[in-house]
Structures are given as structure tokens and as C-alpha cells.
N, C-alpha and C positions, 0 to 999 in steps of 0.2 A: 647645640640644640637649635639656637637661633639660625645658624648657617644652614642647617639641614631643612628647617622649616622654610627658610627663604628660598632655598633651591627648589623645595617641593612646590611652592607657590608659583615658581616660574613655569611649571608644567601645566598649571591650571589656566586654560585659555578663556578668553572672554565668552566664547560660545558655551563652554562648560558651565561657567558661572551663571550665565543666563538660563541654561537648561535647569540647573539645580534650583534657581529661584522660581522659575515657572512651575516646576513640578511640585513645589512645596507650598505654594499659595493655595488658598481654598477656592479661589475663583477659577473659572475655565477660560484659558487663553487660547485664542484661535487666530487663524489667518485664512483669508479667502482671496481668490484671484479676481480679475476684473469682471468675471461672469458670476461672481458670488459663490463659487465652488470652493469648499474647504480644501486647503492644501496642508493645513496643520491644525491639530487639536490636542490640547494638553490632557494629561491623564485624569484631571478632575472632572471631565465630562462624564466619566463613569459614575462618580458620586452624585452628580447633578441630574443627568438624564438617563443613566443606566446603560449607555453605549460605550464601547471601547473606542479609542481614537481612530483605529483602523476602520471601524464601521461607519464613521461619518465622513472620512476622507472621500472626496468625489461627490458628496451630496451638497445641497445648499441649505441655508438656514430655514428656507421655506418648506423643505422636505420634512422638517421636524415639527411643523405646525399644522393645526387644523386648516382646511382650505380657506375658511372665512378669515382667519387670523392672517394667513399668508397673503390674502388679497388686500388686507388692510395695511400690512407692513411693507409689501413690495414697492409701492410708489414712494414711500419714505426713503427706502434704501436707494432706489433709482435716482431720486432727487439729490441725495447726498453725493452719490457717485458722479452724476453729471456735473455737479458744481464743485467737486473735490472738497467737500466739507467734512469735518470730523463729526462723528455720531456721538451724541452726549446723552447718556442715561435714557435710552430708548426702551420703554417697557414693552415686553411682548410675551405672549403665552406660547409655551412649547409643550410638546407631549413627551412625557417620560416613556421609556421603553415599555413599561407595564400599563400605559394608557392614562395615567393621571396627569393633571395639568401642573406645569411648573412655570412660575412667573420669573422671567429673567430681566435684568437691567443691563442693556447692551451699550457699551461705549467703544469707540474705535477711531483710528486715524488712517487716512489714505496713505498708501505706499506709492511714492513717486520715484520713477526711474531717472536716469541721468538726462533723458530727453524731456523731463518734466511731465511725463504722462503718468496718469494714475493706473497702476497695474494690479490694484487690489486694496484690501484693508487688513489691518492688524488690530485686534482688540481684545476685549475682556467681557465675559458674561458673569454676572453675579446673581446667585439664586436669592430672590427677594420674596419668595412665596410666603414664608412665615410672616414677614413684615407686612406684606399686602393683606394677608388674612387678618392680622391684628388691626391694621388700619380700616379694613372693611367692617370688622366687628365694632370698632370704635365709632365708625361713621353710622353704622346701623343703630348703635346705642344713642348717638347724638340725634339721629333722625327721629327715633322714638321719643326722646326727651323733648325735641322741638315740637313734635306733633301732639304730645301728651296734653290732655285738658287739665291736668293737675298743675298746681303751683310747684315749680322745681327751681331751686337756687343753690348756689355754692357761696360760702362765706369764709372769711378768715376767722381766727380764734376770737377776735374782738367783735365779730358780728358785722364787719364791713363786707359789702357785697362784692362778689367776684363775677357772678354770672346769674342772669335770670332768663328762663325760657319764655317764649312768647305768651304762654298762658299766664305766667306770673306777672308779666308786664301789663297784660290786659286786666288782670285782677286788681292791680295797683293803679290802673288808670293812667299808665305811663307807657308811651310807645317809643321811647328813646332806645339807646343801645342796650345790649344785653346786660351790661353791668352798671347802668346808670339810673335804675328805677329808684323811686322814693323809698327811703329807709324807715319811714314812720311806721311801717307794718310791724316792726320789731317791738312787740308788747313787752311789758315787764315779766310776764310769764315766760316768754322765750328768752329774754336777756338774763333773768335772775334764776330761772329754773332749767329751762330747756338746754341752753348752750352749756352751762357749767356741768349739768348731769351728763350730757353727751361726751364732754371732754374727760370727765372722771370715769364713766362706765362704758363708754363706746357708743352709746345711743340713748336717745330719750324719745318717748312716745306719749302723746296725750291729745286732748281736745282743747283748742284755744281759738282765738280769732285773729284774722289778719285785717289790719286797718287800711282801708283805701285812702287815696289822696283826699277825697271829699269827707273823710271822717267816718264813713259807714264801716261797720264791723262785720266781716264775713266769717261765720263759724266754720272751722276746719278741723279735720282729723290730721294730725301732723306727726312726722317723725324727723328727728335730727340725728345724723350719723357723723361721728368723728373719724376722719381718714388719717391713719398714722403711717409714719415712715417705718423702715426696717428696725429703727432704734426705738420705736414706741413713741416718738414725738408726734403730736397732732400737727398735720400740715395744713388741713383745711376741713371745713364742715360742709355737708350737703343736707338739704332738707326737701321733703316732699310733703305738700299739704293738699288734702282733698276737700273740696267744697262740700259741706254737709248741710247746706241751707235747706234743701228739700227734705232731708231726713229729720232735721230739727223741726221744720214746719209740720211734717207728718206726726212727729212725736207730740207736738202741741195739740194737733187734732185728736189723736188717740187719747191723750191725757184729758182733754176737755170732754170727749165723749164718755170717758170712764168716770169723771168726777163732777160733771155738771148735768143738770136736768135739761133734757132736750126741749121741753116746752117753755119753761120760764127762764132758762139760762142761769138759774140759781145753783149754787153748790148742792150736790146730792148727799145722800146718807153716807156714802163712802168717804167723801171729803170731810163731812162733819165728824166722822169717827176719827179721822187722821188729825183734824184740827183740835178736837177735844183732847185727844191723847197727848198731843204736843203740849197743850196747856198744863195738863196734869203732870207730865214728866218734867216740866220746868216751873215748879211752884214758886220759885223765888221771884220770877218775873210777873206772875199773876197770882198773888196770894189768895184772892177771892175773885170769882166770876159767877155769873148767873146764867141759867138755861131757861128759856121761855118756850114752852110747848103749846102751840096754837092750832086750833081746829075751827074751821068755818062752821057756824051753827046750822045754817039752812042751805048748804051747798047741794045736798042730794036732791032737794025739791027743784032747785034751779036746773040741775042737770036733767032730771026726769021730765020736767015740764017744757023747758026751752031747748033741750038738746045738748049734746056733748060739745058742739062747736062753740056755743055761747059759754058753756062751762069752762072750756079751755081759755077763751078770751078773758073770762073773769079771773082765772088763776094767774094769767100773765099780768093783768092789772093789779092784782093783789101783791104779786112779787115786787112790782115797782113801788107800790104804796109802802110796803114794809121796809124797803131799802131807804125810802125817804124819811121814815120815822126814826131811824137809828143813826148812830155815828158811823163814819167810814171804817173805824177800827172794829166795829161790831160785825158779827157773822150771821147772815141770813141764809137759811137752807130750806129747800122743799124736801120734807121728810118722806112724803108719799101721799098720793091722792090729794085731799084738801088740807093736809097737815103741814105746818111749817114750824121750824125751830129757829129761834133767834138766840145767839150766844153773845152775851154782853161782857166784854173783857174788863173794862175799866169801871168795875162796880165794887164799892166798899161796903155797902149796907143793903139789907133787904128792901129798905124804903126806896133806894135809888132804882132798884129793879122794878118795883111796883109803879114808880113814876113813869118809866119807859113803857110798861105794859098798859098803863092808863092812856098814854099818848097814842098808842096804836089803836085802842078801842075808840078813842075820840075821833081819830081819822076815819073810822068806819061809819061814823054817823052820817057822812055825806054819801048819798046814793051813787052807785056806779052807773054811768051812762054808756050803753053800747048797743049798737044795731037797733036803735029806737026803743030800747027797754031802759027803765030806771029801776035798778036793782038795789034793794036795801039788804046789806049783808052785815052780820054781826059775827063775833068770834069769842071763843072761850080760851083762856090762857092759863096754863099751869106753870108755876115757878119752882125751880130748885136752885139751891146755892151751894157752891163748892167752897170749902170742903165739908160744910156742916151736913149737907144732905147726901153725901156720897163722895167716894174718892176714886171712882172709876166711871167709865162711859155708861155702862148698863145701869148702875145705881142712880146716876143723875137723871138719865132719860126716864127711867121708871118712876122716880119721885115726881118729876114734872108732869108726866103722863097721868099719874094717879090724881094729881091736883086738878088737872084739866077736866078729867071725867067727873070729879066732884062738882065742878062748876056746871057741867052739862046736866047733871041730875038736879041741880038746885036753881035752875032758871036761865043758864047760859049768859052770854054777853057780859062776862066779867073775868076777873083774874084772881088767882089764889095761890098762896104757898102753903102746902099741906104740912103742918107741923107734927 
């Protein structure tokens, strides 16, 4: 067997070995003469450009290109030919027989005859279309990331930075390299919740803050994604954080408009309802509290005689006076018109509530000075106590309101708890 195989190999010439090798590689092997005309093309050209070898023999590489591409490549080939230089990984765009573009990577070596003259080139063309398309997509993605106004970064599993886009570096106040920005932005929420959740479940999404180098916290909507290998192991993390400062500021404005009186800037009835409901739902924290319902006694006459502008200024001054008469923990609300409600949280007895009410009426003995007018204003205050006078918002307000109207009917400028 070995003898026969040995004898058989004797009949396989070097040329046949070369031909078998050439015809079984996936790349297209070619040969051109000194004029750049194909004298040989391997069968793989059919798979790459759709032509049979016989169809390209007698043509030049430039015949297989768009005119503009041929114009770009021709001087390069001529330079190599004139200087008898090898061609190394020259990228060029060819046209497939059906018209679509094929990107080839061309390498070749000059063929030198016995007289030392270059009589052509022998080389190889590799189809790199898919690779270049992938590189183009990757570059497009990188361009988008680099141009994005959002904070984009990649991290290892321990939160160490691998890459920051320009927006991330600007947000952190750091203009160094893409992976050298300040790490202090990694808050406990990100380190203790975001990253572990992303590693466990594949991603994490939430609202948090990014700390700048100067300590300022920027509110962001953030997502962290875990990128895994084929075996399910986390290789790295990526994160995108969108600055929501404007949205948060708008939310504050909307909240303020919905919960505060536009004239006095005091909490309005809606916020009072919420605050009172919270106290009632958490009785352990506030076993007792008082509600003071106050109405200005002679406000209508001031409004009618001096005008609404003076009336509005008086209400603004009244709001400031009430806030000065109570503690910071107490709650002062404009209930509507010339009605105010004061909620006293740290109250243990009815007498303490009456002392606060008396302090308010005493402050009103001093006339208000505005626009040349000296205005004497008094008030009537009704008091209700939680939980004795009611266990819900409506009951407490009604009890205090009834007490206030009793004061109105019996002389005004006083306070009362209606038993």
C-alpha cells in the first residue's frame, strides 16, 4: 500500500499541487501582466464577483470597478508597479456581476523575470464586505455614542470604568481620557442596587443621581445592562443616564402650582388635606394635634372700600404674620378667601392650642401699614383637637369651622373650642 501510494505521489507535479491548493481556498487568486491585464483568475471569482475566470481574462481590475473607484485605485497600482513594490491589504470596491458592491482586500507581489524586469503581479483578493459592513455599523454606533448628549459608560463587574463618552466626561467635569473620569459618580444606589440587579437579571432601570466632581448631584433616568458571553458569564456592564434636571424642575413647578396658593405662597387646601391625612394615618407619631380655623373679621370691608389690590397685599402680610406666630413644624394654609388653617402638630393639651391661638390674636393688635393706610385687623379662630373632635379630615375641619362661626356671632376677635 505504501509503495503504491509513494508511486502515485510521484505523478503529482508541483503544478498540480499548486492548482489543487488554489482552487480550494476561499480567496480569489489572480495574475496580471505588466499592463494590469488578467492572465489568470482562480474559480473563486465566481463566488466573489459572479464572473467565471474566462470572463475576466483579458480585463483589468479597473474594468470591475465604478469609474470613480478605478480613478482612485489606478495611481496606487501604478506607483507599486513603477517601484516594483508588493501590494499589501489594499482595500478597493468592486462591482458584482449583478451590480452590488463587493469590498475586496488585495495583496500581491511583483513577478520578476530573469532580467530583473517586473512583468506583472500575482496576488490574492479576499472578500471583506461583511467585515467592513460590521466595522461600519460599529463605527456608526460609536459615532452615535460619542455624539450622544446622554451619559454613556462601560464598566467591569466591580464598577471600574472602561469607557466614558464625551457627554459623560463633561457631566462629571472631567475632560481626560475616555476611561479616566472621576469614579465618585457611583452612588450607593448604583453600587448596591443597580449593578447587582443588572448582573442577576440582565438589566436595571431607575431614577438616581450622578455626582459631579464638585459634589453637585444631577438627577438622571438610568439603565444598566449586563453583557454576557455565550456561556452566560457577565463580561462587562454598560449604562446610559439621561439628565432629567429640566423634568424635575418642571415637576417642582407643577407640584407647587397644584399645592400652593399663588398669592400668599402658603400651602393650599389640597396640600392641607394630604398633610392632615398623613397625620391621621400615622397616629403613633402624632397622638394628638390641633386644627385652628381662622377667618379675618373685617376683611370684606377693607376689600370693598380700598380695593382688591390692598386686600391682596393684606393677605400676603397676614400669611407672613401667621408663619411667624407658630413653630417651623406647624402647618399654615390658606384655605380660601380670607380663611386660614393652622395645624399644630406638637400639641398635647387643649390649653397649648389656646395659647397659640391667643398669640396669633395678640399679634393682630398691631395695625398693618401698607400704601399709606393703617389697617386694624382682627380674627376669629375655631379650634378642634384630634382625636377627640374627629378622626378624619372632614370632621376636624367642620368642628373647627363651627367653633369659628360661634365666635363670629358672639363678638369676633377671639378663639373657641366648641365642646
